[in-house]
C-alpha positions, 0 to 999 in steps of 0.5 A: 144184938137183939135190942130195941133202940133209938138213935140220937146224934150228939151234935158235938164238935169232936175236933174240939176235944183232944187227947194224946192217947187214943184210949183216953180220946175215945173215952172222953168223946163217948162221955161228951156224947153222953153228956150232950144227949142227956142235956138234950133229953132234959130240954125235951122233959124226958122222964129219965127216972120213969124206967131203966133206960140205957144210953150207949155212946161210943167212939173209935179211932185208927192208930197207924205208926203211933198217930191217931187217925179220925175221919179223913177231912178230904179225899187226899187224906183218905188216900194217904191213910189207906196207902199207909196201911197197904202192906202194914197194920193198924190198930183200932181203939174203940170206946163204949160208955153205957149210962143208966138214965134212971140211976146215973150209973156209968160204965165204960171201957175200951177195946183194941184190935190189930188189923194186918193188910196185904198190899192194896193196889192203887186202883182199889184205893182210887175206887174206894175214894171215889165211892166216898164212904171211906170219908165217913169212917175213922181212919178211912177204914172199912174192914167189911167193905168188899173192896177192903176185905180181900186185902185184910191179911189178919184181924187180931181181936173181934171184927165187930170192934173194928166196925165200931162197937164191940158186942162183948164189951157192950154187953158186959157194960150193959150188965154192969150199968143195970 
């Protein structure tokens, strides 16, 4: 997006934070991440009022057949997730929260995208699982992965949102927070 940034992890236990609605869950997770990072910045005596600095936190989940899917906890769960998507569709629900550290202003929002799949062969699913990267992403879904991409029938919405951060929403919230 053309911005200079520093990456910090929030180090929160996301499984401790639960909501039944996907849009509420991803927003409360983004807020908890922001709170944790701001708390850490205070312990290192970060000068939050020195110049406008924006903290961007986000979260994403996959929703399949009404059920929220986060990062798979095992290879078997990842396999179940991906087999379930085969020949069907999922929604991704992502949040973005922009906090102006100088003013304390927070602006947040969510973005939902639909992804439709052709049938995904078992051997492709096995290869994705063995590679292991699907264990580290919401719902085990990597839209841009070379093994996944040939089986994506359609994406209704922005692909960048599926990949974890909606550029359009982020830029809108940055403007509002400034």
